[in-house]
C-alpha positions, 0 to 999 in steps of 0.5 A: 508525520506518520510513523510505522513499521513491521511486526517485529520492530526491525524496520521503522519509517516516518512519512511527512506530508499529506496523503496524496491518495487513499485506496482499496485494491482487490486485485489478485496480487494485492490479495496475495500480499494481504493474506486474501483480503483487500489491500488498504493503502495510502500514497505519501510524498516520496520526498518526505519518506524515510526509513529510520530503523533497519532497511527493508528487503525489496522485491520486483517481479522479473517477469513484468515489464514495469513491476512495482517494488515491494518493500518488506521486513526480511525478518517477519515478512511485514509488507510496508511499502510499494514503489511504482514506476507509474507514480515516482513521486509517491511511496505507497504505504500499507495501512497495517504498518502504520502505528495509528491506522485510524489516520487512513480514514477509509478509501477514496477509491476502490479498484479491481472489483473485477477480481474481488472475492465474494467475501470482500467488502466495498464501502458505501458511497465510494467510487469503485472500478473494475480495473484502475480508475481513469486518470485524474 
């Protein structure tokens, strides 16, 4: 089981199951969420995910046709998870919110390299794509 939460401790979660996917994204949206850095995340089965303390605030961009829903602490602003209409079976956890970020172990895929900044780093030997990787 993975456990995590926000910076101030107001929101906590648990996630059962095995990671479905581990990624690293360099798109501009992720850069904004990650404070300018690339975004590290892991997809976990949505049926094993639950908030055990507090409730996150949620935001979906109204100007997009199929926006993701960002979940974050309304008190300290920590971005915790993302729900995507493209992956309804997964909750996308931000590595920084995990109690033990070392369980991430690194990305399986790097994407949106076309929007990466010159100071972003790419791990050696990991497949990288200009946009999204092709479906598996």
